[in-house]
N, C-alpha and C positions, 0 to 999 in steps of 0.2 A: 607702234601701230597696233599690236595685239592688245595692249592695254587700253587704248582708245576704243577699239572695237568692242572689247569686253564691257567697257563703261556704257557704250552706246546701246548694246544689246541689253544690259541690265536695266537701263532707263526705259528702253522700249517696253520690255517685258513687265516691268514693275507698273509703268504707266497704264498699259492696256488692261492689266489685271485690276489695278485700282479703279479704272474707269468702269469696267464691267461690274465689279462688286458695288460701286457707288450707284450706278444706274439701278441695279437690282434693289439696293436698299431704299433708294428714293421712290421707286415704283411700288415696292410693297407698302411703304408707309402711306403713299397716296391712295393705294388701293384699299388698304385697310380703313383709313380715314373715311374713304368714300362710302365703304360698306356700313360704317357707323352711323352715317347720316340717312341710310335707307330706311324706310317705313316698314311696318310689319307686312304690308301687302307685297312688297318686294320679295320677302323671304317666303311668302305664301306660294309664290309661282317659281321660285328659283331653288334648285336642289343644293344643299350645303356641300355636297361632294364636288359639284361642278365648281363652286366658288373656291373650294381648297385646291382643286386642280389648277385654276388660273393663278391663284396666289403662290403656289409653289412651283409646279412644272412649267407653266407658260412664262413666268417671269425668269426662271433659270434659263431657258432657251434664249430669252432676249439678253440676259447677262452674258451668255456665251457668245452671242453675236458681237456685243459691245467690247468684250475682253479679248476675243480672238480674231474675228473677221476684220475689224477695223485696222488692227495692227497688220494683218496679212495684206489688206488692200493698199496700205501706205507702203509696205515692202514691195509689193508688186509694181506699183506706180514708180517708185524710185528706181527699181531694177530695170524696168522698161525704158524709162527716160535715160538712165546712165548708159545701158548697153546700146540702145539705138543712137545715142549721142556719139559714143565711141565708134560705132560702126559707120556712121555718117562721115567721120574724119578719116576713116579708112578707105571706104569704097561706097560711093553714092549709088552705084548701079546695084550692087548686092543688097544694100540696105532697102532701097526701094522695092526690090524683089521680095524682101522679107516682110515688107509692110502689107503685101497683097492679101495674105491669109488672115491678118488681124481682124478686119472688120467682119469676116465671115465668123471668126472665133467668137467675137463679142456678140454678134447676132444670135448664134447658137446658144451661147450662155444665157442671154437674156430670155429667149423663147423657152429654154429649158426651166429657168427660174419661174416664169409665169405658169408653165405647165404644171410643175410640181407643187406650187404653193396651195392649191385647193386640196391636194392629197394630204398636206400636213395639217390643214384645217380640219379635215375629216378625222385624221388620227387624233388630234387633241380633242375633238368632240367625243369620240368613242372612248378615249382614255378618261375624259371627265366623267362620263357615264359609269365607267368601271369604278373610279374612285368613289362616286356617289353610292354605288352598290356596297363597296366596302364599309363606308362611313355608316350606311343605313344598317347594315348587318351587325357591325360591332357595337353600334349604339343600342340595338335591341336584341342583343344575343341571349338575353334572359328568355325572350319569347321564343326565339328559334329552338332553344334547348328544352324549354318547357313542353313544346309540342313535338319534340324529336324530329325536327325539320332540317337537320344538318345536310342531309343529302339534297333536299330541295334548294337550300341556300347555295350549296356548291354548284348545283346545276345552273342556277340563275347567273352565278358569277362566271361560270364557264361560257355562257353565252355571250356576256360582255367581253370577256377576255378573247374569245375566238373573233369577235368583230374587230377588236383591236388588231390581232394578228392579221387577219385578212386585209385590213387597211394598210398595214406595213408591207404586206406581200405585193399589193398592187403597186405601191410606190417603188419597191425594189425592182419590179419589172421595168417601170419606166426608167429608172436610174440606170439599170444594166444596159438598156437599149440606147441611152444618150451618151454614156461614157466613150464608147468606141469613136463617136464623132470628134471628141477632144483629142483622142490619141491619133485620129487620122490627120488632123490638122498639123499637129507636131511632126508627124512622119512626112507629111506633104511639104513642110518647110525644109526638112532635110533633103527630100527629093529635088526641090527647086534649087538648092544650094549646089548639090552635085551635078545636077543636069546643066544648069546654065553656068554655074561657077567653073565647073570642070572645062567646059568649052572655052570659057574666057581665059582660063590658064593656058590651054593649048594654043589659043590665038595670041597669047602674050598680053592680053588687056589687063590682067591682074597676075600677082605672083602667087606661087604656091603657098607661101607663108600667109597671105591674106586669106586664101581659102581655108587653111587650117585654123586661122584665127576666128573666122566666121563659124566654122564647125564647133569650136569650143563655145562660142557664144550661144549657139543653139542649145548646147548642153546646159548652159546656165539658165536658159529660158524654160527648159523642159519641166523642172520641178515646180516653179511658179504656176505654169500652165496647167499642170495636173492639180495643183492646189486650188486652181480656180473653180473646179468642179465642187471641191469641198466647201468653198466659200459660198457658191450658189446654193448648195444644200442647206448650210447654216442660215443664210439670208432668207431663203423661202420659208424656213421654220420660224424665224423671228417675225416675219411679216404676218404669217398665219396666226402666231401667238398673239402678236400685237393687236390684231383685229378682235381676238377673243377678249383680251384685257380692255381695250378701249370700247368694246361693246358694253361693257359694265360701267367703265369710268364715264362714258357719255350719257349714262342714264341719269336724268334729272330727278332728284328726290321729290316725291309727290307731296310729302309733307315737310314744310320748312317754315322758318320765321318769315312772316310777310314784311315787306318794305313798310316802314312807318309803324311797326309794332309798338304798343305802348307797354311799358313796365307799370303794372298796377300797384307795386309795393307789396306791403303785407296784405293778404286776403283775409276776408271774414269767412268765406267758404259757402256762400249762398249760391247754390246750383240750380239752374232752370234749364229744362229741356223744352224747347218749343217746336212742335211739329217735326220731330226729327225722324228722318227716314235714312236707311243705309242699304246699299247694294254691294255685294261682293262682285268685283269686276270679273268679266269672263277671262278664263285661261284657254290654253291651247285646246283642251279636250273637254272643257266644261262650260256650260252657259253661265249667264249672270244669275246670281241668287239674291232674291229680296229677303233681307233678314229683319229690318225694322220698318214699321210703316206708321208714320205720324204719331210718334210717342211724345207725350207732353206731361210734365210733372215738375214739382219743385222739391228741393231738399235744403232745408233751412239750416243755418249754423247751429252746431251743438246737437243736432238731431241724428237718428239712425234710421236710414231707409233701406228696407230689404227688397230685393228683386228675386222673385221666385216664379217657377213655372216648369213645365215639363221640359225634357231634353229637346234641344233645337229650337227653343222659343225665342232666342236672342239675348239671353241674360248676360253672357260674357261680353258679347259684342257691344252691348249697351255701356257697360262700365268702361270698355276700352276706348270709347269715344271721348271720355272726359280728359284724359292726359294726351289726347290726340295721337294714339297709336294708329288710329284711322281717322279720317275726316268724314263728316256727315255728307250724305248724298244730297239731302234737302233739309230744310229747317236750320236751327242753330242751337248750340249749347252756350250759355253764359255763366260766368261766375262773378258775382257781385255786379252784375249788369254788363260785363265786358265779354264779348264773344271771344271763345278760347282761341280762334284762329287769328285774333288780333293781338294776342299775347306772345312774347318771345318764348320759343319752346322750352329753353332751359329754365326760365322763370316759372312757367306753368308747371312743369314736372317736378321742380324743386318744392312746390306746394302740395304735391300729391304723394302720399304713401301708399305702397302696394304690397299686399300680402297674398301671394298666390296659393292655389291649391297644391300645386307641384313646385315646391320651393327649390330654387337653384342656388347652390353654393359653389364658389369658385374653389380651386385647389390652392388654398391659401390658409392662413391661420384663422382661428375663430374671431380674433380681434379685427383682423383685416376684412373679414366678411361682415361683421357687425358695423364697421365703420365705412362700409362701401359708399354710402351717400355722403358721408362727411370724413374724408380721409385725415383731416386735420384735428379730429376729435381726440381728446386725451384719454388715457387709460381709465381714469376715474369716471369720465363721461360714458365711456363703453361699458364699464361695470354697472353704472347706475341704470343704463338702458337695459342690460341683461337681467338685473334684479327685478325691474318693473315687468319684464317679460318672463319672469320666473325661469330663467336660464342660468342664472349665476351658479346655483349649487351644483348642477351637473357639470358645468364647465369646469369647476374647481376640482372635480373628481378625475379629470384628464391629467395625465403625467405632467404636461407642460401648460396646463391651465389655458389661459387665453392665447398662448403661443402655440397651441396644438394645431397641427395640419389636419384639415378635415377630409383630405383626399379628393379626387376628382368627383364633382357633382355632389360632395358632402357624403360620400358612400360609407364613412366610418361611423356616421350618426344614424340614429333612428329617426323615423318620420316626425315623430313628435318634437324631437330635439331640433331638427332642421326648421320646423315651423316657428319654434320659440326664438331661434336665432334670427329668423326672418322678421318676426315681430319686434325684437330688439333693434334690428336694422331700421325698421320703420320709425320706431320711437326716437332713435337717435337723430334722425332728420327733422323731427318735430313738425310734421306737415299740418296744414290747416284742413286738408281733405284726406280721408283714409278710405281706401278701396280694399275690400276682403273678398276674394274669390273663392268661395267654399273652402275656407281655411281649415275646417275641421272634418272634412268629408272622409278622409282616409285614415283616421286614427282610432284607437280604442277608447272606451268610456272614460278611463282614468286620465288618459292623455288629453282627451277632448275637454275634460274639466279644467286641466291646468292651462290649456290654450285659451279657453273661454275666460278664465280668470285674468290671464294676461291681456286678452283682448279688451276686457272691460276698462283696464287702466289705460290702455292705447286709445280708446275711443272717446275718453273724457274730454269734453270741450272742443270736439272736432266734428265736422260733417262727415258722416260715415255712410258709405254705400256697401251693402253686403249682398253677395250672390249666395244663395243657399239652396241645397236640394232637400235637406231635412228641415221641416218647418219648425220643429221644436227649438232649433237654434236661433230663430228670429221671432218668436212669438211676442217678445217684449219691445220689438222695434216701434219707433214712433209712427211709422207708416210702412205698410207692406203693399208692394205693387205686384200684381199678377200678370205675367205675360203669356200670351198664347199666339203662336204664329207671327210674332213681332209686333203685336198690338197689345195695349193695356186693356184687359177685360174686367179687372176688378182692382180697387184701391181702398185702403182704410187700415185700421188697426186690426190686430188679431181677433179681438172680441167682435168688432163690426163685421169682418169678413166671415167668421163662423156663424154669427146670426143671420147674415145675408143668405146662408145655405146655398152658395153658388160653387164655382169651381174650386175656390180655395178651400171651402168647407169639405168638399169631396176629397181633395188631396189630404187634407187633415185627418179625416176619418180613416182614410186608407192607410196613413202612416202610423196611426195610433191604434190600429187594429180594431176600429169601430166600424163594423160592416155597414155601409150605406144601403138603402133600399135600391132594388134594381132600377127603378125609374129616376133615381138621382145620379146614376153612374154617368150618363150620357153627357157629352159636350165638355169633357175636361182635357181633350186633346190626345186621347189614346183610344184604340179600338176597344170595344167591349170585351172581346175575347182575351185581351191582355189584362183586364182588370177584374171581370166577374169570374170568380173560381168556377171551374166546371161543375155542374150539378153532379152530386154523388150518385152512383149507379143504383138503380132500383134494386132492393133486396130480392134475391131469388127466393121464389116460393118452393119450398121443399116438396118433392114429389114423394108422397107416402104410398105409392103403389107397392104391393108386396114384392114385385121383382127388384125394387130399388132398396129394400130394407136389409139391414144386416141380419145375420142368421138368428141372433137372439131375439130381435124385435119381430122377425117373422114368425118364430115360435110362439110368441105371445099372441099375435094376431090370430094364428091358426087355432090357438086353444080357446079363444073366446066363444065360438059357436058351441062348443062342446059344453062349456060352462053354463051357457044359457039353456041348452037342452036338459042339463041335469037339474 
């Protein structure tokens, strides 16, 4: 009997633990996969720390419910059915007496669970905000330390931490008030047994042994009844966390492959913007923002088109629309005559190579980072891409060459090295369309030369869109598009735009230290105070009055009349 009981207990514990872990595994995979399908706009309005809280803490609470509570519920039901079945065979009177408090117990348990579930939702929300604070501070710890704001960061974290503590204290008060009700019902069952059962023993309706047996059965029911409060607690947590998880899981991706999308095959790369407008959707505390307004232009295969303009003019947003990181609000973008929204997302993005200003590298080897877009690429192909990007030589200087781990976010590499690895990554994919988002903005002159040489190789035979702040990097583009406040204000080659003597020419003169006349400064998207250097102060006219002169000068002045008189 002991062996059978041990085997059953082992099977039960193993089964419930396996179930809990399996549920957590499947939920995390589904949650992560769902996050991968979300567009950029989703991450614009959702804090990463909140998502981390859901992926780790919330799913763990659900795992705990699946792995512990389900098994406990089965145990409780089996125990209740078994004990009440035996009690019915012994004494129907006492058994019916015992059934009286059960509905009350379950009603209290239900009401308790309903009451505490919102408290757990609040706790998880506050904890998510705290996790977001931690993630934000650790990700930007350099800024905190650079401005010596450790105390400020600690104070802000203390605010979040205190909110979590207060939420738990509110729950503890409710939990403490509810627990005596469960204990009272157990005690009330004992009272009923002794009060009525004792009288029936005296009257001879039941035997003393029956009363003793029922007292033992109450003892068997005491622990599961107390366990019921624990199960309600865990169940309420799981419900609250489940709502947070499925609040994300039920979010429909705003950008996805349309039904009936057409695979265009190999693209030529003829890009056309037709009256494209874009509006950033409103957030909780921010209104809608108009970014682009009826933008129209063409980029032909094999040409380089540069997008320039002042900060906030919509340059990066414009190029983000091509691979559908965002969808246009009005108008359309076509590639080879096909609306990008009518192409399968994976097919479209496989044809677009992206080199960003702030290159992100994964905590993996150099080879794995270069082969990110083509995991099946051979080492020889990876090397050829690195050579074309002028990255091969410095990679060989690493102890493990292409198998060197680059560290989190590529921290072990310089900015120029990260950029050239990103260029190699784009070369390996061999895209028809290349997007460069200010790829040389944050490097020194020598590194910029190396990167520009690598980019020249990368751009050959492709349709290239370049966003640039420094006009000297795009002066040889086939066409330059000047944006201001989301609209195209000038378009042409470098020579044409300089000759036009408009906004582009103003920026060009400013960046090349050619001071423009004051009347030409206006209208380039910045205030005059930020552009025209302040007028030099008027030179002070030296006061040559005697009381202002030094002693030696005063002596000379005083001597002049005497010399004239002589």
